[in-house]
N, C-alpha and C positions, 0 to 999 in steps of 0.2 A: 504493500500499500504506499503511495507516495504521500510524502508530508505536504501539507499546505505551503510550506515555504519554498518546497522545490517547485511545486505547479506554479507559483506565483514567479518564480525565477524563469521557468521555461516560457511562460507567458510573456514576460518582458523581453526575453531574448527573440521570440518570434514578432514582437513588435518592432525591435530594433531592425530586425532583418527586412520587414515590410518597409519601415522607414527609409531604409538604405536603397531598397528597390524603387521606391517612388521618387526618390530625389532626382535622378536625371529627367524623368518625364515633367517635374515641376520646373525644372530650369529650362526645358524646351517650351513649357507653356508660358512661362514669363517673356522668353525671347519672341514668341509669336505675338503676344498681345502688343509688343513694341513696334513691329512691322504688321500692319493690316493686310491681309490677302484679299484680292478681288473676289466678289461672289458671282459666281456663274449662274446664270438663270436661263440664258439661251446658248445653245452649243455654238462654238465658233464656227463650225461650217454653215450653219443655218444663218448666223449674223453676216457672213459673207455674201450668202446668197440674197437675203434681203437688201443688203447695200447695193449689189449689182441691179436689183429689181428696181430701187428707187432712182439709181442713176439712169435707167433706161427709160423710166416715165418721166423725168425731168428733160431728157434729151427729146422724147417724143412731143412734150408739150411746146418746147421751143420750136419744133419743126412745123406744129399745126399753124395753119394760117386761117385766122378767122374771116369768114365771108364779108365782104365790104358791100354795103348797099349804097346807091346813089339817092334812094328815094328818102324822104323825110323820116326821122325818129318818131314814132308814135308812142312807145313806151320805154322810158328811161328807167332803169332799176339800179338799186345800190349794187346788186350782183349783176355785173355786165353780161354775163352769159344769157340772162333772160331779157335783154333788150329786144325790141320789136320794131321793124321798120315797115313802112306802108308797102303793101304788096308782098310781104314776106310770106311764104308758105311753109307747112311743116309735113315732113313725112309720116310722122305717126303723132298727131295732135291728141293730147290727153291732159288730165289734171296736173300731171308732172310738169307740164310745159309752162304752167302758170308761176309767176313770181310769188303769188300769194298761197301756192299750194300748201306750204307748211305752215301757215300762219295760225292754225288752231293749237300748235304746240307753243308753250311758253318760251321755249329756246328761239323763237323767231322774232322776240321782243327787240325792237331797234331796226328791223328791216322797213324798206320803203320802197315805192316806186311811183312814177309820175306819168299820167297821160298828157302828153306835150301838146302844145298848139302847133298843128301841123297842116292846117287847111283853112279856107276862108268860111265866113259864116254862111251856111246854107240857107238862111231866111231871106238872104238878098238875091234878086234876079241876076241872072248871068248877062242878060241883054238888056238894053236900054229901053225903057217904057215909061210913060207918064200916065197920070191919072185921068187926063183928058180923053186917053184912048179907051177907057172903060165906060164912057158914057155917062158919067156923072153930071149932075146938075151945075151950072156956071156958078151959082152961088157957093157951093161946096167947093168948087174948084179954086175959088177966091180965098176961101177961108183957108185951105191947105196951103196955099202959096203964101199966105200971111203967116201961117205957123211954121213954114220952112220945110214942108213935105213936098219933095220933088217927084219920087218916083214910088211906085208901090212895091212892096215885099212880094215873095211868092204867092203867101195865102192871100193877100189882098188881091192880087191880079186874078187868082182863081176863084175866090169866094164871092167877091162884089158882083160879077156878072150872073153868078148863079142865084145869088139872093134876089137881084133885081128882076130875074125872070120869074120870081114868085113861087119857087120850089121850096119844099121843106128841106132844109139844108143841115148837114152835119159837117162842121170845119173843125179838123184836128191837125195841129201844127206844133213845132216845137215852141218851147217858152220864149219869150221876147221876140216874137216875130211880127207883132203888130196886129193881133187878132181883135182888139177893141175897135180899131177903126175898120177892120175888115167887115164887122157887123153893123157898126154905128153909122158908116157913110151910106150903104144902100138903104138903111132904114130911113135915114133923113131924106134921102132922095125920093123914095116912094111917098113919104110924107108930104114933101112940098109939091108932088104932082096931085096927090089927092086935094090938098088944100087948093090949089089952082083950079080944079076940076069941081069944086064944091062938094066933095065926097066926104068930107070929115064933119064929124058932129062938134059943133061949138058949143060945149056945155062944160061946166065946172066938174073937176074931178072925174073926167072920161078921158083917159088916155088912149092914144092910137097903137103906142107901142109900150110894151113892159119889158123891162130888162131885170132879170132875177140873177142875184149873187148870192154867194154862200156867207158872206160876212161884212161887217160895217165898213173895213178899210177898203174892200174892192168897191163897195157901193160909192163910197167917197170918191174913190180915183176915177170910175167910170163918170161920175157927176162932174168932176174937174174936166175930163176931156170933152163932155158934151157943153159945158160952159164956154170953153174956149172956141167952139165952133159958133156959138150963139151969136157972137159979134157980127157974123157975116150971113148966117142962115136963119130964117124966120121960123123959130120954133120955141117952145117953151118946156125946158127940162125940169123935172122935180125929183127929189130923192127922200126917201123915208127909211129910217132905222129904227129898231126896237130899243128897248132898254128904258132908262130913266125917261119919264115924261109921256110914255105910252098910254096910261090911264087918262092922264089929261088931254091927250089928243084924241082919244075915242069919247070923252065926255063932251068936249068942246071941239066938234070937227072944224078942220080948216078947209074951206071952200075956195078953190082957185082953178084957173084953167091950166091944163097940162097937156102936153102933147106926147112926151116921153117920161114914163115914171120909172124910175131906177131904184129897186128895193130889195129886201130880203124875204124869203117864203113866210117866215113866222108872223112878220108885222103885217104883211100883205093879207094874210088868211084873216087877221082880227080886222083889218080895215074891211075887207069884203063882208065879214060876218056883220059888222055895224053898219053896212051900207054906205060906207063913205067912199067907195071906189065903185065906178059904173063901168060895166064890160061891154056896153051896147056899141061902143065906138072902136072896140079892140080889133087890130089888124094883124099885129106881130107879137109874138112871145118869144123873148131871146134868153136862152140859159147860158150865162157866162160861168165858166168852169162847170160844164155839165157834168163831168165825170163825178164831181163832188156832190152836186145837187141831185144826181141820180143814185147817190149812195143810199143804203138803207136808212141811215140816220136822218135823212132829208125827206124820203119818198112818201111818208105818212102825211107830212105837212104838204108836200107838193102835190099830192092827190087831192086833198081838201081845197087847195087853191084852184086846181083845174075844175074840180066840180063846181065851185062857186062862180068860176067864170064861164061855166056851162060849155067847156071845150068840146065834148063829144057831140053836142048838137051843131056846133058852129063849124066843125071841120068836116062836116058830111060831104061837102062838095069842095075839096080843095082844088087848087090850080088857077093860073092867071086868066083873065078875060081881056080880050083885045091885043093890039100889037103895036109896037112903038113905030114911029115914023121912020127912023132910021134903020130899022130891021136888026139892030145889034142885039136886042132882047125883047121880050113881050113886055107889054105895058104893066104899070105897078097897081093895077086894080085887081085885088085878090078876093075871091069869094071864100068866106071862113077866115080862120086864123092860120097865118103862116108860122111854123115853128123854125128856129134857129138854134142849133146846138152848138156851143163853142167850147173848145177844150185843147189842153196840151197833151192829154192821153186819151186814147180811143174809149169810150164808154162801152160797157158790156152789158148783155142782156137786156137790150133795148126793148124788145117784145114784151118782156114781162113789166118793165118799168113804165113805158109810155105807149105801150101797144093799144090802150084803151081810147087814146086820144088822137092818134093819127097813125095812118098806115105806115109802118116801118119800112117796108119795101120802097116806098115813095121818097123816101130820104135819099138826097143826092149827097153821097159822101165825098168830101174834098179833103184830101191829105197831102202832106208835103214830104220830100225825100228824107228830111231831117227828125221825122216823128219817131219817137222811141228810140233815138239813136244818141250815142255819147258825143256831146258838143265837140266839134274837131278844132275850134277856135279858142277853147278855154282850157288852160292847164288844170289838172285836177290831180291832186298829190294825196297818196294814202299812206299813212303812218301806222305801224304795229307797235302799240304802246301797252303798258300796264294802265289800270285806271289811276293809280297814284302818280302816274308820269304825265298826265294832261297838264299842258301849260296853263297858268293862271293869269297871263297877261296877254294882251294884243296890241298891235300898232294903232295909234290914234288916227285912222282914216276910215271911210265908209266900210264898216264891217258888219256882217250878219251872223251872228251866232246861233245855230240850231240845236235845240235839245229836245229829247223825246217826251219830257214830263214837265209839268209846271213846277214843281219842287226843285228839279235840277236847274231850272232858268233862275229861280232866286239864289240858288246856291252859287252859280256863275256869276250873277250880279254882284253879290257880296265879295267874291273872289276879286273880281276886276277892280271894285270900290278900293279893296286894299291896296291896289297898285295905282291909285290916284285917278281912275277914269270914273265917269258917271255915265254908265249905259242906261239905255231905255229898255223896257220890258215889255212884251205882248204875250200873253198866253190865255187860255180858256177859263182859268180861274179867277182872272181879273174882272171886275165889273165893267159894264160899258161905259160908266163915268170915268173910270181909271184908264181905260183905253183910248177914249176919245182924244184925237189930236196927237197920240204918241208917235204914230207912223209918219204923219206929216212933219213932225218936228225933227224925227230921224232924216226924212228925205230932203228938208231944207237945210240940213248940216248942223242943226242945233245940238244934236247927239251924234257921235262919231261912231257909237256902238249900239246896235239893237240885238238883244237877246229874245229869242221867240220860240215858241212850238210851231208845229206845221200850220198853225193859224196863218202865219206870214209867208207861207210857201206858196200859195195858190193866187196866181194873177196879178199880184202886186208888181208895179212897175218900179223897180229898185235901180234907176239908172245911176244913182250915186254910189252904189255898192261896188267896192273893188275887191273884196274878199269875203268868200262865204266859208265858215267853218262849221263842219259837222262835228260839234263836241260829243254828241251822241250820234254813233252811225243809225241811218234810217233803218227801220223794221221792214220796209217794202221798198222794191225797186220803183214804184211810182213816186214814193216819197222823194227818192234821191233825185229823180229826174226833175221834180218841181223845185227841190232845194237848189240844186245846181244852176237852174234857170235863172236864178236871181242875178247872175252876172252874165256878161256877154250878150247883152240885149242890143236890139236895133236902136240905133241913135246914140250910143254911148261912144266915148272917145277912148275907151279901154276895154280889154277883153276881160280882166279880172282873173282870178283864180280862186280855185275850191281846194279846201284842205280837209281831210276827213281822219278822224282818230278811230283806229279799229282796235278795240280792247276784249271783245269777248268772242267765243268760238262761234256763236250762232250768227254773228256779224259777218263771218268770212263767207258763208254760203251766198250772200248776196253780192259780196264783193267778187266772188268768182264769176258770177254772172255778167257783172260789169266787164271784167278783165277779159272775158271771152268774147263779148260783143265788140271790145277794141281791138283785140288780135284778128278776129275774123272779119272786121268791118262789116257787121251785121247789126240789125236792130236789137234791142233788149226784149226778151222773151217773157210772157206771163206778166205783162204789165196790167195789174187790175187795180183800179183807183177805189173800189168798193171795199174800203177798208173794213167797215164794220161786219160786213159778211164774211171777210176772210178770218177776222177774229173769232166770230161766231163757229165758223167751219173747224178752225184749229181747237177751240174749246171742246166742240162735240166729238171730234176724233180723239182728243186727249182722254175724255170721260166715257168714250164708248157709247154715245148717244147720237141720234140724228138730228140734223138742223131744225126739223119740225118739232121735235120734242122740246126744243129750246124756246 
């Protein structure tokens, strides 16, 4: 039996031997720590192959010669590989060909592209022509000359003769092309001829022409154009808007002679119910911004207006009677009521909307080549941003900022006020009293910035606007067409520019439609201005219901 002392001694000797054996390895480990060896993650042979591959790719890129185009640049992109020239074709055109293809990914933040100014304004005639060749009355020609209008635009050249012939007419043309004069001039021409022939009813509150608009601002604008013609043309225009004072107007009616009544559907319905407007002398009904007025949000009121005007019985015998002496067009003596629909987008579902009041097949449709097309004479820039990156300041010249909601309008207003600007605001939540005169002050230059919802995107003649900013990207293609149309209008000395902020995934789908139309030089598809019906349809689809159930 071994003694404990011997066991301890033997153990100690074993530890000493182990210690001696470990000593060289420890010395080596200390030396290795002083000299760091490279860590091999990729084999040397593979590294050499990758290096050769990179060199071949660089050399191939140097040898590649980008195709040169003599045609104008249509789309200028941050990534120049996506630039597009007029007339450029694609072997395999698909979504990946778009500069905005990856914009639904947050990694695309900071990217941008611009639709450049690459062609003339399509609203202008390519050949010389005067208003005198359209067969207008001499008094109207004198008024136009005094106002500085020398030659008609495309829509005026086509629409004026058609309306003078007494046909039911649908005029659809790009924004800023002079549609107000396109319907107002022939209406006044026919009015003057009826007056000289003794066919008008000389009675108070009995208009021969009714012009319906969707809002107060457009009503005031059309009234301003009518007044400018009144100094040379013998007619009496009158405008009525709703809002404050409507009850007093109904209680104490204002009786006056009027040839042309410019108003909105809501107040006209109330005046007809109160018996303050008589339809016995009515010859023409003009729907300015017809796509908006035929929207589901207006149709109930419009139906009641037409019923009060007894349109179904008055349009039983449409068409002109007699022929003019110069054979250029029929005489302006129309049995029944002539309908004229004017819009910047083609109205849909006309049969269901106004089929009860006029035969839709009889509508003479007049359109221009620029309808539903991207404006080639106005630069339009699109920026991919985060919501927090939207700028809070703008340059102090005629700038129109569009927002999708009224609260956003007020937010942007306070944002600009913090930068020393005093912007004006127009939206649907404001009272009529608050909105009255705001747009006129902006157009006169007393406000350099106007912040608005789509209330200000329809029909308003914003000749002073040089920059349109879509702070919120529009929800529908038709809204983009109307917003962008606030610049580049006929009669301005500048084309202006449009800047759009794209921040959400669902906005990219509409952007794709715009970019595809620009690359293919085609019109925008699915341009439906009946916004209420589209919203109801989307809600029904989302909740698995039919539109009728809602």
